[in-house]
C-alpha positions as CSV (number, residue, x, y, z in Angstrom):
1,X,-135.4,-100.1,79.0
2,X,-136.5,-96.9,77.5
3,X,-138.3,-99.0,74.7
4,X,-139.7,-101.4,77.8
5,X,-141.3,-98.3,78.9
6,X,-143.2,-97.5,76.3
7,X,-144.8,-100.8,76.1
8,X,-145.3,-100.9,79.6
9,X,-146.5,-97.3,80.8
10,X,-146.9,-99.0,84.2
11,X,-142.9,-99.1,84.7
12,X,-142.0,-96.1,86.8
13,X,-140.2,-93.3,84.5
14,X,-136.9,-92.2,86.1
15,X,-136.8,-88.8,87.7
16,X,-135.8,-86.0,85.6
17,X,-133.3,-83.2,86.9
18,X,-133.7,-79.8,85.0
19,X,-130.5,-78.0,84.6
20,X,-130.4,-74.6,84.1
21,X,-126.7,-73.2,83.0
22,X,-126.0,-69.9,84.3
23,X,-122.6,-68.8,82.9
24,X,-120.7,-65.4,82.2
25,X,-121.4,-61.9,83.1
26,X,-125.1,-60.4,84.0
27,X,-125.9,-57.5,81.5
28,X,-128.6,-56.4,79.0
29,X,-127.8,-56.9,75.4
30,X,-127.0,-59.5,73.1
31,X,-124.1,-61.3,75.0
32,X,-124.8,-61.2,78.7
33,X,-126.9,-63.1,80.8
34,X,-130.3,-61.2,81.3
35,X,-133.9,-61.6,81.5
36,X,-134.7,-61.7,78.0
37,X,-132.1,-64.1,76.8
38,X,-132.8,-66.8,79.9
39,X,-136.6,-66.6,79.9
40,X,-137.3,-69.2,77.3
41,X,-134.3,-72.0,78.7
42,X,-135.8,-71.1,82.0
43,X,-139.6,-71.5,81.1
44,X,-138.8,-74.7,79.2
45,X,-136.6,-76.3,82.2
46,X,-139.6,-75.7,84.7
47,X,-142.2,-77.3,82.2
48,X,-140.5,-79.9,79.8
49,X,-141.0,-83.5,80.8
50,X,-142.4,-83.0,84.4
51,X,-139.1,-82.2,86.3
52,X,-138.8,-83.9,89.4
53,X,-136.3,-80.8,90.4
54,X,-134.3,-77.7,89.1
55,X,-130.7,-77.4,88.9
56,X,-128.9,-74.2,88.6
57,X,-125.7,-74.6,87.5
58,X,-123.9,-71.0,88.3
59,X,-120.6,-69.5,86.9
60,X,-120.9,-65.8,87.0
61,X,-118.7,-62.8,88.2
62,X,-121.7,-60.6,88.6
63,X,-122.9,-57.7,86.6
64,X,-126.2,-56.3,86.4
65,X,-128.3,-55.8,89.8
66,X,-131.6,-55.4,88.0
67,X,-131.1,-58.3,85.5
68,X,-129.9,-60.8,88.4
69,X,-133.3,-59.6,90.1
70,X,-135.3,-60.2,87.3
71,X,-133.7,-63.5,86.5
72,X,-134.1,-64.7,90.4
73,X,-138.0,-63.6,90.1
74,X,-138.8,-65.9,87.1
75,X,-137.0,-68.8,88.7
76,X,-138.9,-68.1,92.1
77,X,-142.1,-67.5,90.2
78,X,-141.7,-70.8,88.3
79,X,-140.5,-72.7,91.3
80,X,-143.8,-71.8,93.4
81,X,-145.9,-72.3,90.8
82,X,-144.8,-75.8,90.0
83,X,-143.7,-76.7,93.4
84,X,-140.2,-77.5,92.5
85,X,-137.4,-77.6,94.5
86,X,-134.4,-75.7,93.2
87,X,-130.8,-76.2,94.3
88,X,-127.6,-74.0,92.8
89,X,-124.1,-75.6,92.2
90,X,-121.3,-73.1,92.2
91,X,-118.4,-73.5,89.7
92,X,-115.6,-71.0,89.6
93,X,-117.7,-68.4,91.3
94,X,-121.0,-67.1,92.2
95,X,-119.8,-63.5,93.0
96,X,-121.6,-60.1,93.4
97,X,-124.6,-60.5,91.1
98,X,-123.6,-64.5,90.6
99,X,-124.4,-64.6,94.0
100,X,-128.0,-63.0,93.6
101,X,-128.7,-65.6,91.3
102,X,-127.8,-68.4,93.6
103,X,-130.1,-67.2,96.2
104,X,-133.0,-68.0,94.1
105,X,-132.2,-71.7,95.1
106,X,-133.6,-73.4,98.4
107,X,-130.0,-74.6,98.7
108,X,-126.6,-73.8,97.2
109,X,-123.8,-76.4,96.9
110,X,-119.9,-75.5,95.9
111,X,-117.0,-76.6,94.8
112,X,-114.2,-76.6,97.3
113,X,-112.6,-73.7,95.1
114,X,-115.5,-71.9,94.5
115,X,-115.6,-68.2,95.3
116,X,-118.7,-67.1,96.8
117,X,-120.5,-63.8,98.0
118,X,-118.9,-60.0,97.0
119,X,-122.4,-58.8,98.4
120,X,-121.6,-55.0,97.8
121,X,-122.0,-52.7,94.8
122,X,-119.2,-51.0,92.5
123,X,-119.0,-48.3,89.8
124,X,-115.7,-47.5,87.9
125,X,-114.9,-45.2,85.4
126,X,-112.2,-43.0,84.2
127,X,-111.3,-39.0,84.4
128,X,-109.9,-37.9,81.0
129,X,-110.5,-34.4,81.6
130,X,-106.6,-33.5,82.0
131,X,-105.9,-35.5,78.6
132,X,-108.5,-33.9,76.4
133,X,-107.1,-30.5,77.9
134,X,-103.2,-31.8,76.8
135,X,-104.5,-32.4,73.4
136,X,-106.4,-29.1,72.9
137,X,-109.9,-30.9,73.1
138,X,-112.5,-28.6,74.0
139,X,-115.8,-30.4,75.9
140,X,-119.0,-28.8,75.0
141,X,-122.1,-30.0,77.0
142,X,-125.5,-28.2,77.2
143,X,-127.8,-29.6,79.2
144,X,-132.0,-29.3,80.6
145,X,-131.7,-30.4,84.1
146,X,-128.6,-29.8,86.8
147,X,-128.2,-33.3,86.8
148,X,-128.0,-34.7,83.1
149,X,-124.0,-34.1,82.9
150,X,-123.6,-36.5,86.3
151,X,-120.5,-37.8,86.7
152,X,-119.2,-36.9,83.3
153,X,-115.8,-38.7,82.4
154,X,-114.2,-35.6,80.5
155,X,-115.2,-32.9,83.3
156,X,-113.5,-32.7,87.1
157,X,-115.1,-35.1,89.5
158,X,-117.6,-33.1,91.7
159,X,-118.1,-34.5,95.2
160,X,-122.4,-33.9,95.0
161,X,-121.9,-36.4,92.1
162,X,-119.9,-38.9,94.0
163,X,-122.6,-38.2,97.0
164,X,-125.3,-38.9,94.9
165,X,-123.7,-42.3,93.2
166,X,-123.2,-43.1,96.7
167,X,-127.0,-42.9,97.6
168,X,-127.7,-44.9,94.8
169,X,-125.3,-47.5,95.1
170,X,-126.6,-48.1,99.2
171,X,-130.1,-48.3,97.6
172,X,-129.1,-51.1,95.8
173,X,-126.7,-52.7,98.1
174,X,-129.9,-52.8,100.9
175,X,-131.9,-54.2,98.1
176,X,-129.2,-57.0,97.6
177,X,-128.8,-57.6,101.6
178,X,-132.5,-58.0,101.9
179,X,-132.3,-60.4,99.0
180,X,-129.9,-62.6,100.7
181,X,-131.4,-62.4,104.1
182,X,-134.8,-63.4,102.9
183,X,-133.3,-66.4,101.0
184,X,-130.9,-67.4,103.6
185,X,-132.4,-66.5,106.7
186,X,-131.0,-67.7,110.2
187,X,-128.4,-69.9,108.1
188,X,-126.0,-66.4,107.8
189,X,-123.6,-66.2,110.2
190,X,-125.0,-63.6,112.8
191,X,-121.9,-63.1,114.0
192,X,-120.0,-61.9,110.8
193,X,-120.7,-58.8,108.5
194,X,-121.2,-60.8,105.3
195,X,-122.0,-57.8,103.2
196,X,-119.1,-55.9,103.3
197,X,-118.3,-57.0,99.6
198,X,-115.9,-59.8,100.8
199,X,-115.7,-63.2,98.8
200,X,-115.1,-67.0,100.6
201,X,-114.2,-69.9,99.0
202,X,-115.6,-73.2,99.4
203,X,-115.7,-74.6,102.8
204,X,-115.4,-71.0,103.9
205,X,-118.4,-70.1,102.4
206,X,-120.5,-73.1,103.6
207,X,-119.0,-72.1,107.2
208,X,-120.5,-68.5,107.2
209,X,-123.6,-69.7,105.9
210,X,-123.5,-68.5,102.2
211,X,-123.6,-72.3,101.2
212,X,-124.6,-75.1,102.2
213,X,-122.3,-77.8,101.2
214,X,-119.5,-78.9,99.4
215,X,-120.2,-81.3,96.5
216,X,-121.2,-81.6,92.4
217,X,-124.2,-81.6,90.5
218,X,-124.8,-85.3,89.3
219,X,-123.6,-87.0,92.5
220,X,-125.7,-84.8,94.5
221,X,-128.7,-85.2,92.5
222,X,-128.6,-88.6,92.4
223,X,-127.6,-89.4,96.0
224,X,-130.8,-87.3,96.6
225,X,-133.5,-88.8,93.5
226,X,-131.6,-91.8,92.7
227,X,-129.0,-93.6,90.6
228,X,-131.7,-93.4,87.3
229,X,-132.0,-89.5,87.7
230,X,-132.1,-88.1,84.0
231,X,-130.7,-84.8,83.7
232,X,-131.9,-82.6,80.7
233,X,-129.5,-79.8,80.6
234,X,-130.9,-75.9,79.4
235,X,-128.5,-73.2,78.0
236,X,-129.5,-70.0,76.2
237,X,-129.9,-69.9,72.3
238,X,-127.8,-67.9,70.8
239,X,-129.2,-65.3,68.3
240,X,-128.6,-65.3,64.3
241,X,-126.1,-62.8,64.4
242,X,-123.7,-64.6,67.2
243,X,-124.0,-68.1,65.3
244,X,-122.4,-66.4,62.4
245,X,-120.3,-64.2,63.8
246,X,-121.3,-61.1,62.8
247,X,-121.6,-59.1,65.9
248,X,-117.9,-59.4,66.0
249,X,-116.7,-55.9,67.2
250,X,-119.9,-55.6,69.8
251,X,-118.4,-59.5,71.1
252,X,-115.3,-58.3,71.8
253,X,-116.3,-55.0,74.1
254,X,-118.4,-57.5,76.0
255,X,-115.4,-60.0,76.0
256,X,-113.0,-57.2,77.3
257,X,-115.4,-56.5,80.1
258,X,-116.3,-59.9,81.2
259,X,-112.6,-60.4,81.3
260,X,-112.2,-57.3,83.5
261,X,-114.8,-58.9,86.0
262,X,-113.5,-62.4,86.4
263,X,-110.1,-60.8,87.1
264,X,-111.2,-59.3,90.2
265,X,-111.3,-62.8,91.4
266,X,-108.0,-63.8,90.3
267,X,-110.0,-65.9,87.5
């Protein structure tokens, strides 16, 4: 049939669905999902092959709010420029920053077991000042500016530092809430507080308005665009170091961090 279309150009071409895979932790750097690592594939997905629609396949426990926001801004800009509908399909999770990404779509489709939500901000660290005192290590820090040693893990925690951190978290949380409200609008359940950092599974997320339906990529898009719909997958390109396994130490550290993020959701 493909050869026939070449010789018979009047035959209608099947609609192209560009599929963008957004998988893993959201973080700046070589390993994580971020604006730099996803820019090329997102641009290509919107422009190559004259797509009829865009599908985001999301499987992310979250990560950097800034990188989440940058990725979404790119998707929305291209969606508006090209006048293309965007649908998100959630696999295991679209949690925290992962849900920030999902809200780039015009509608969100989840699996019965998908974890959705976690609209909040978290910061975690360790207090090591007692340990270094026991082993006889003296901490020496010299700063110009009272806030330069803010939340130093090798010093006792200060209440003013915690208050400052909470104020920063509140600003980011407010930005997250505004993003969700702007994208989801009156689909959100106005009787529920959806912004506590809580999570919902599958159909629950549909009931509270964080998602629009239960389904999967291929059957949903074929139902919308016909059985002849062609799916073109776009994923991030690996850098040269990662291809040849030359960044082992950095990858191991990132892997531990990502596993910790997934573990919050029992995954």
